[in-house]
C-alpha positions as CSV (number, residue, x, y, z in Angstrom):
1,X,16.7,-30.3,191.0
2,X,15.4,-33.1,193.3
3,X,14.4,-32.3,196.9
4,X,17.3,-34.6,197.8
5,X,20.0,-32.7,196.0
6,X,18.3,-28.8,197.2
7,X,18.7,-30.3,200.9
8,X,22.5,-31.0,199.9
9,X,23.2,-27.7,198.3
10,X,21.5,-26.2,201.2
11,X,24.2,-27.7,203.5
12,X,26.7,-26.8,201.1
13,X,27.5,-30.6,199.8
14,X,28.2,-31.6,196.4
15,X,28.6,-34.9,195.9
16,X,31.9,-36.4,194.4
17,X,32.3,-38.5,191.5
18,X,31.3,-41.9,192.7
19,X,34.3,-44.0,194.2
20,X,35.6,-46.9,192.1
21,X,35.7,-50.5,193.9
22,X,39.5,-51.1,195.4
23,X,39.2,-54.6,195.4
24,X,37.1,-57.5,194.0
25,X,34.0,-56.1,194.5
26,X,31.1,-54.0,192.9
27,X,30.2,-50.7,194.7
28,X,26.6,-51.4,195.0
29,X,23.9,-54.0,194.0
30,X,20.2,-53.8,193.3
31,X,18.3,-56.6,194.7
32,X,14.2,-56.0,193.9
33,X,13.5,-52.6,196.2
34,X,16.8,-52.8,197.9
35,X,19.8,-51.2,197.3
36,X,22.9,-52.2,199.1
37,X,25.7,-49.7,199.0
38,X,29.3,-51.6,199.8
39,X,31.2,-49.9,202.6
40,X,32.4,-46.3,201.9
41,X,35.8,-44.8,203.0
42,X,36.3,-40.8,204.1
43,X,37.7,-40.2,200.8
44,X,37.2,-36.4,200.3
45,X,36.0,-34.5,197.1
46,X,39.7,-34.9,196.0
47,X,39.7,-38.6,195.9
48,X,42.0,-38.6,199.1
49,X,42.0,-39.4,202.8
50,X,42.5,-36.4,204.7
51,X,45.4,-37.0,207.2
52,X,42.9,-36.3,210.0
53,X,40.9,-38.9,208.9
54,X,43.6,-41.8,209.2
55,X,45.0,-43.6,211.7
56,X,43.1,-44.7,215.0
57,X,40.0,-42.7,216.6
58,X,40.8,-42.7,220.6
59,X,44.5,-42.3,219.5
60,X,45.9,-40.3,216.8
61,X,42.4,-39.4,215.4
62,X,39.9,-37.6,217.9
63,X,36.5,-37.9,218.1
64,X,35.4,-35.1,216.3
65,X,37.7,-35.8,213.3
66,X,36.3,-39.3,213.3
67,X,32.9,-37.9,213.3
68,X,33.5,-35.9,210.3
69,X,34.4,-38.6,208.6
70,X,32.1,-40.3,209.3
71,X,29.7,-37.7,207.5
72,X,32.0,-38.0,204.6
73,X,31.3,-41.9,204.2
74,X,27.4,-41.0,204.5
75,X,28.1,-38.7,201.7
76,X,29.9,-40.9,199.6
77,X,27.4,-43.3,200.2
78,X,25.0,-40.7,198.9
79,X,27.4,-40.5,195.8
80,X,27.1,-44.5,195.2
81,X,23.3,-43.7,195.6
82,X,23.6,-41.4,192.9
83,X,25.1,-43.7,191.1
84,X,23.0,-46.2,191.2
85,X,19.8,-44.6,190.6
86,X,20.1,-41.6,188.8
87,X,18.1,-39.1,191.1
88,X,18.2,-39.1,195.1
89,X,14.4,-38.7,195.3
90,X,14.5,-42.4,194.5
91,X,15.4,-43.2,198.2
92,X,12.3,-44.3,200.0
93,X,14.1,-45.1,203.0
94,X,17.4,-45.2,204.7
95,X,17.2,-49.0,205.8
96,X,20.0,-49.5,207.8
97,X,24.0,-48.2,208.2
98,X,26.7,-50.4,209.3
99,X,29.4,-48.5,211.1
100,X,32.8,-49.6,211.5
101,X,35.5,-47.4,213.5
102,X,38.9,-48.0,213.7
103,X,39.7,-47.8,217.6
104,X,42.8,-47.7,219.6
105,X,42.7,-50.3,222.3
106,X,40.1,-49.5,225.1
107,X,38.0,-47.0,222.9
108,X,34.6,-47.5,223.4
109,X,32.7,-44.2,222.1
110,X,32.1,-45.8,218.6
111,X,28.4,-44.6,218.6
112,X,29.6,-40.8,219.2
113,X,31.7,-41.4,215.8
114,X,28.9,-43.0,213.8
115,X,26.5,-40.4,214.6
116,X,28.5,-38.2,211.9
117,X,27.2,-40.6,209.3
118,X,23.8,-41.1,210.9
119,X,22.9,-37.3,211.4
120,X,24.1,-36.1,207.7
121,X,21.9,-39.0,206.2
122,X,19.0,-37.7,208.3
123,X,19.5,-34.1,207.4
124,X,19.4,-34.7,203.7
125,X,16.8,-37.7,203.6
126,X,14.8,-36.2,206.9
127,X,12.2,-38.8,207.9
128,X,13.3,-41.6,205.5
129,X,16.6,-41.0,207.1
130,X,16.0,-42.4,210.0
131,X,17.8,-46.1,210.2
132,X,18.2,-49.2,212.1
133,X,22.1,-49.3,212.8
134,X,24.9,-51.3,213.8
135,X,28.2,-49.7,215.2
136,X,31.5,-51.8,215.7
137,X,34.9,-50.9,216.8
138,X,37.7,-52.9,214.5
139,X,41.4,-53.4,214.5
140,X,42.1,-52.1,210.8
141,X,40.7,-50.7,208.1
142,X,41.6,-50.6,204.3
143,X,44.1,-47.5,204.1
144,X,44.0,-47.0,208.1
145,X,41.0,-45.2,207.1
146,X,39.3,-44.4,210.5
147,X,35.8,-44.8,209.4
148,X,34.2,-47.4,207.3
149,X,30.1,-46.9,206.6
150,X,27.9,-49.1,204.4
151,X,23.9,-48.8,203.7
152,X,21.1,-50.5,203.1
153,X,18.4,-48.3,201.4
154,X,14.8,-49.1,199.9
155,X,13.9,-47.5,196.4
156,X,10.7,-46.0,196.0
157,X,8.3,-48.6,193.8
């Protein structure tokens, strides 16, 4: 078992099957030593959105539920990385995470929501998981999901 997979197991996380794209795009692209993962939604292991992760953060969705949704997005990013690389130990660095938070008007605590994804990536990858990040509040997301996260990962040479 790889080091990253051992950390996932210790956290009680089983990676789901990587989700298929829902439109005209690919789930990831490898370019040189970069793996770019398309935006991932908070689909659970069953491939469905938990009702707690549907709607606008700051209205129907609490900050804690939004943070949990962001954590699920990060788990789905790792599932895509596993599909792309075969072995998560090939990740030498999480370069960047981008977070999109489906927000109610006036909600500005998007950073706290995005910490769900950032914290998970650091828990799983350790120092290699420390990353740059952008987080923005948006008016709508696919399937009315509360959070979407994309990633740029460096591949070990």
